[in-house]
Each structure stands twice: as structure tokens, then as C-alpha cells.
C-alpha positions in Angstrom: 103.1 152.6 102.3 104.9 150.6 99.6 107.8 151.9 97.8 108.0 151.8 94.0 111.1 151.8 92.5 111.7 154.5 90.0 112.6 154.0 86.7 116.2 154.1 85.6 118.3 154.8 82.5 119.6 151.4 81.2 123.4 151.5 81.9 125.5 150.8 79.1 128.2 149.0 81.7 125.4 146.5 82.6 124.5 145.3 79.1 128.3 145.2 78.2 128.8 143.5 81.5 126.1 140.7 80.3 127.9 140.2 77.3 131.3 140.0 78.4 130.5 137.8 81.3 126.9 136.8 82.2 128.2 134.9 85.2 129.6 138.0 86.6 127.0 140.2 85.8 124.4 137.6 87.5 126.5 137.7 90.8 127.2 141.5 90.8 123.4 141.8 90.5 122.5 139.4 93.2 125.3 141.3 95.5 123.9 144.4 94.9 120.4 143.1 95.6 121.3 141.4 98.8 122.4 144.9 100.2 118.7 145.7 100.1 117.9 143.0 102.8 120.5 144.2 105.3 118.3 145.0 108.6 120.2 148.4 110.0 119.9 150.9 109.4 116.2 151.6 109.0 115.2 151.5 105.4 114.5 155.5 105.4 117.7 156.3 107.1 119.2 154.2 104.5 117.9 156.0 101.7 119.0 159.4 103.3 122.5 158.0 103.6 122.3 157.2 100.0 121.1 160.3 98.9 123.9 162.1 100.6 126.4 160.0 98.8 124.6 160.8 95.6 125.2 164.4 96.1 128.8 164.0 96.9 129.7 161.4 94.2 127.7 163.2 92.1 125.0 161.4 90.9 122.0 162.8 89.4 119.8 159.8 88.8 120.8 158.5 92.2 119.6 161.9 93.8 116.4 161.6 92.2 116.0 157.7 92.9 116.7 158.2 96.7 114.7 161.6 97.0 111.5 159.6 95.5 112.2 156.5 97.7 112.8 158.6 101.0 110.1 160.7 100.2 107.5 157.7 99.6 109.1 156.4 102.9 107.5 159.4 104.8 110.8 161.8 104.3 109.7 165.5 104.7 111.4 168.3 102.5 113.3 169.2 105.7 114.7 165.6 106.1 115.8 165.8 102.5 117.1 169.2 102.1 118.9 168.7 105.7 120.5 165.6 104.4 121.9 167.3 101.2 123.0 170.0 103.5 125.3 167.8 105.6 127.2 167.0 102.5 128.7 170.7 102.1 131.7 170.0 104.4 133.0 167.4 102.2 131.5 168.0 98.9 131.3 171.7 98.9 128.3 174.0 97.8 128.6 173.0 94.0 127.2 169.6 94.6 124.3 170.8 96.7 123.6 173.4 94.0 122.7 171.0 91.2 121.1 168.4 93.8 118.5 170.8 95.4 117.0 171.3 91.8 116.7 167.6 91.0 115.6 166.5 94.4 113.0 169.4 94.7 111.2 168.3 91.4 111.4 164.7 92.6 109.9 165.5 95.9 107.1 167.4 94.5 106.2 164.8 92.4 106.0 162.6 95.1 103.8 165.0 97.1 101.7 165.8 94.3 100.9 162.0 93.6 100.8 160.6 97.4 100.5 163.8 99.7 103.0 165.3 102.1 104.7 163.4 104.6 102.6 163.3 108.0 104.9 164.6 111.0 105.8 161.9 113.3 
């Protein structure tokens, strides 16, 4: 299954960085892109880790994006919800409470367009 990158809002800092220092902006973008080529952990695991970090950060856009990517890679709702529950000891219940709604909506969008993940 191919994974599509969900659209994210354009960040003001990125456009400001492009104006302030185009070389720095290109280098930073290149560095971020290189992270995607790291061979381990597995891509699904990496997306679930990023989901957990997005809950604690807190980053609603990150929760949405990484839920979509994890679901497209075959994560079940239990995988996604369980990942978010693991953030409670460090982040508390507050981040989990707002993140679940965002993640569930994103997960349901993927399931409605691709079908549910198949159990292993």
C-alpha cells in the first residue's frame, strides 16, 4: 500500500526562513527529508512513535498526520489508541483527551477510503 502525505498547513516560520536565509532553509528541509531514509525502526513503528510525540508535544496537526500515515501502513485503531495511551505517564490525561478525537476522525477517514487494516 502506498502512503500519501496528508496536506499540512503552510507554516509561517518556513516562509519566513525562506526569506531570511534561503540556504539555511534548504539545508533544514534536506535534513528533515533525510530523516525519512533512516532504515530502522520500521516505517509503521516510526509513525507510531511520531504519533506519541505529537500527543505529548502537543501538535494536533502531527496527531492527524501520523494517524493517517500509520493507518495507511496498516495500523489498527487499537495500535493507534494504545500508542496514545502510552503517553499518559509523561503527558497526562489532558493531551490524550484532545488527541483521541483528532486521531479517531483521521483514522475513520482512512478506513472509509481504504477499508480497515487487516490483522496480522
